[in-house]
C-alpha positions as CSV (number, residue, x, y, z in Angstrom):
1,M,12.2,2.4,-25.4
2,R,14.1,2.4,-21.5
3,Q,12.5,4.2,-18.9
4,Y,14.0,5.3,-15.5
5,E,12.9,7.5,-12.2
6,V,15.3,8.5,-10.1
7,T,13.6,9.7,-7.0
8,F,16.2,11.9,-5.1
9,I,15.6,13.9,-1.3
10,V,17.4,17.2,-0.1
11,D,18.2,18.4,2.9
12,P,15.4,20.7,3.8
13,V,18.1,22.8,5.7
14,L,19.5,24.4,2.7
15,S,17.7,27.8,1.4
16,G,15.3,27.4,-1.5
17,D,17.2,28.4,-4.1
18,E,19.9,26.1,-3.0
19,I,17.3,23.5,-2.8
20,K,16.4,24.3,-6.6
21,A,20.1,25.0,-8.0
22,T,20.1,21.0,-6.5
23,A,18.0,19.6,-8.8
24,K,18.6,21.8,-11.5
25,T,21.9,20.0,-11.1
26,Y,20.6,16.3,-12.0
27,T,18.1,17.8,-14.4
28,D,21.0,18.9,-16.4
29,M,23.3,16.2,-16.1
30,I,20.9,14.0,-17.0
31,E,19.9,16.0,-20.3
32,K,24.4,16.5,-21.1
33,E,23.9,12.7,-21.6
34,G,21.8,12.8,-24.3
35,C,18.3,11.8,-21.9
36,K,14.7,12.9,-22.5
37,I,13.2,13.9,-19.8
38,V,9.7,13.0,-19.6
39,H,8.9,15.1,-17.0
40,I,9.7,16.7,-13.5
41,D,7.3,16.0,-10.1
42,E,8.6,18.6,-7.2
43,M,6.4,16.9,-4.5
44,G,8.2,19.4,-2.0
45,L,9.2,18.7,2.0
46,R,7.9,15.9,3.2
47,Q,8.0,14.5,6.5
48,L,10.2,10.9,6.6
49,A,9.2,8.1,7.5
50,Y,13.0,7.5,9.9
51,P,15.4,9.8,11.0
52,I,18.2,10.4,8.3
53,N,21.1,12.3,9.3
54,R,19.4,13.9,12.2
55,R,16.5,15.1,9.8
56,T,13.1,14.0,9.9
57,S,11.7,15.9,6.9
58,G,13.2,16.2,3.2
59,V,12.4,18.2,0.2
60,Y,11.6,15.7,-2.7
61,Y,12.4,15.4,-6.6
62,T,11.5,12.5,-8.9
63,V,12.5,12.7,-12.8
64,E,11.7,10.6,-15.3
65,F,13.9,10.1,-18.5
66,Q,14.3,8.5,-21.3
67,P,18.1,7.5,-21.7
68,E,19.4,6.7,-25.0
69,K,22.7,4.4,-24.0
70,G,22.1,3.1,-20.0
71,N,25.4,3.6,-19.2
72,M,25.0,7.2,-18.4
73,L,23.2,5.7,-14.3
74,A,26.4,4.9,-12.4
75,P,28.4,8.7,-13.3
76,M,24.7,10.0,-12.1
77,E,24.6,7.3,-8.9
78,L,28.2,8.4,-7.9
79,A,27.3,12.0,-8.0
80,M,24.4,11.3,-5.9
81,R,26.0,9.3,-3.6
82,R,29.1,12.1,-3.2
83,D,27.0,14.7,-3.0
84,E,26.2,16.3,0.7
85,R,22.4,17.9,-0.1
86,I,21.3,14.6,-1.3
87,M,19.8,13.0,2.0
88,R,18.9,9.1,0.0
89,F,18.1,8.4,-4.1
90,L,16.1,5.6,-5.7
91,T,16.4,4.9,-8.7
92,V,14.2,2.3,-10.4
93,K,13.5,1.1,-14.4
94,L,9.9,1.6,-15.4
95,D,8.1,-1.1,-16.6
96,K,5.4,-0.7,-19.2
97,Y,2.7,-0.8,-16.5
98,G,4.9,1.6,-14.3
99,V,4.6,3.9,-17.2
100,K,1.1,3.2,-18.0
101,Y,0.7,4.2,-14.4
102,N,2.4,7.6,-14.9
103,E,0.8,8.8,-17.8
104,D,-2.4,8.4,-16.2
105,K,-1.8,10.5,-13.0
106,R,0.0,12.9,-15.2
107,N,-3.7,13.5,-17.4
108,G,-5.8,13.4,-14.3
109,L,-7.2,10.2,-14.4
110,I,-5.3,8.7,-11.0
111,A,-6.3,10.8,-8.0
112,K,-5.9,10.3,-4.2
113,F,-8.9,10.4,-3.3
114,K,-12.6,9.6,-5.8
115,K,-15.7,10.6,-4.5
116,K,-18.5,8.1,-5.1
117,A,-22.0,9.5,-6.5
118,K,-24.1,8.6,-4.5
119,S,-27.9,7.2,-5.9
120,D,-31.0,7.7,-3.8
121,D,-31.5,3.8,-4.5
122,N,-28.7,3.0,-2.2
123,K,-29.3,5.9,0.9
124,G,-29.7,4.5,4.6
125,K,-28.0,1.0,3.1
126,G,-24.9,-1.2,5.1
127,R,-21.5,-1.6,3.5
128,K,-23.4,-4.1,0.9
129,G,-26.6,-2.6,0.1
130,N,-28.2,-5.2,1.0
131,N,-28.6,-4.6,4.9
132,K,-32.4,-3.7,5.6
133,S,-33.7,-2.6,8.9
134,K,-34.9,-5.4,11.5
135,P,-36.6,-4.2,14.6
136,A,-34.0,-4.3,17.6
137,P,-35.1,-7.3,20.1
138,P,-36.3,-6.4,23.3
139,K,-34.0,-5.6,26.0
140,A,-34.7,-6.9,29.5
141,K,-35.2,-5.0,32.1
142,K,-33.1,-4.8,35.2
143,S,-36.0,-5.9,37.9
144,E,-37.2,-8.5,36.0
145,A,-34.9,-12.0,37.1
146,P,-33.9,-13.8,34.5
147,K,-35.9,-16.9,33.1
148,P,-34.7,-19.8,34.2
149,A,-33.2,-22.5,31.7
150,A,-35.3,-25.5,30.3
151,P,-33.6,-28.6,31.5
152,A,-32.1,-30.4,29.4
153,K,-32.4,-34.0,28.1
154,A,-31.4,-36.4,29.3
155,A,-29.3,-38.7,27.5
156,A,-30.1,-42.1,26.0
157,P,-27.9,-45.4,27.5
158,A,-24.7,-46.3,26.7
159,T,-25.4,-49.5,24.5
160,P,-23.0,-52.1,25.1
161,P,-20.0,-52.4,22.3
162,P,-21.1,-55.8,20.5
163,A,-20.2,-58.6,20.9
164,P,-16.8,-60.1,19.6
165,A,-16.5,-62.2,17.0
166,P,-15.8,-65.4,16.6
167,T,-12.0,-66.9,16.4
168,A,-11.3,-70.2,14.5
169,K,-10.5,-71.8,17.8
170,A,-13.9,-71.3,18.4
171,E,-15.3,-72.8,15.2
172,E,-13.4,-75.8,15.5
173,E,-14.7,-76.9,18.9
């Protein structure tokens, strides 16, 4: 069965009740069209990547649903375009990997940060685990003069180019 996800940003200037009413309007519209709502994610107030309508933040909502028919998307998107409370929206059809990812995320299998368990044998080692401690090379004192470099070896004398091969005229003579 097809599964879709619509994410929309509500204008943060509205009161809390108006923001929730806006989200409720679209979830009710989705249910009225005979869709099964799988999950509603209220992400809350977040910073925008760039200003939209002179706003730098917005209230994010994501609704994941399964429609019986695909013809309900166009009226819903038209209503969102006309609604002044909605700053932006995006509707995406999820493939099997997107559905699996969302299920895993809801079940807590996918987190923002995973902490690695530290074992005793990896302590003090670098990133790859094979960084053995080496003594640092001795530093030269400022009062010491640098050692002169060894003279460069003289290059071997250049060999003359090979003689040209005899031509046919030279062989006839």
